[in-house]
N, C-alpha and C positions, 0 to 999 in steps of 0.2 A: 533937440530935434525929436528925441524919443517921446517927450511929453506931447508934442504936437501929433505924433502918430497915435499915441494912446488916447488923445482927446477926439481927434477927427476920424480915425480909422482904427477902432479898437481890434477888429479881427487881425489886421496886419501886425499890430503890436504883439498879440498873443502868438502869432505865427513866427515872428522874429525871436521871441523868447522861448519858443518850442513848448508852449503850454497848450496841449492839444484839446483838452476839455474846454478851456476858456475860448479857444479859437472856434470850436464847433458851436458852442452856445451863443457866443457873441455874433458869429456869422448868421446864425438862424434869426436872432433878434434883429440884426441890422437889415437882413433881407425883408423880414416882415415890416420893419420900420419904413423901408423904401417903398414897398407896395402900399402901405397906408398913406405915405406922403404923396403918392400919385393921386389918391383921392383927396382932394383938398379939404374935404369935410373932416377927415380924420387926421389932419396934420398935427394937432396937439398930442394925440396918442402916439404918433410916429416920433415926435420930439421927445416924449417921455421914454420910449423904448431906446432911442439913441442915447439919451442921457444916462440910462441905466447901464448900457454897454460902456460908455465913456467912464463913468464913475468906477465901475469894476476894473477897468484897465488901469486907470490912474491909481486906484487903491493898491493894485498888485505892484505897480511900479514903485510907489512910495514904500511899500513893505520890503521890496527887494533892496532899495537904497538904504533903508534904515538897518536892515540885516547886514548889508555890506559894511556900513559905517561901524556897526557894533563889532563886527569881526576885526576890522582894522584897529579899532580902539583897544580891543582885548589883546591883540597881537602886540601892539606898542606897549601896553601896560606889562605884559608878560616879559617882554624884552627888558624893560626898565627894572623889573623885579629881579630878573636873573642877573642883570648888571650890578644891581645893588648888593646881591648876595655874593658875587664873585670878587668884589673889591675887598682886599684884606683890611681889617680894622686898623686904625691908626694907633700906634702904641703911645701910651700916656707916660709921662715922666714923673 
């Protein structure tokens, strides 16, 4: 669901994630895009501005997801390493 928000309403995505600079910039670009879309002649320019907003929001979302997965992986690896160090070695006969 957050992907759809990032694609179709980028300012809302930035607002949900509390990224204030992204929210302000994407809001301004989206408002300009909507005004340009009202003049049918400049519709391609409006679509380009909307696409720029969407790409920035999706990029930010992917970056956050990759960072979260990297932290999870690092935590699991650290747990496994601690577990491997605390197990006493097996005595050899």
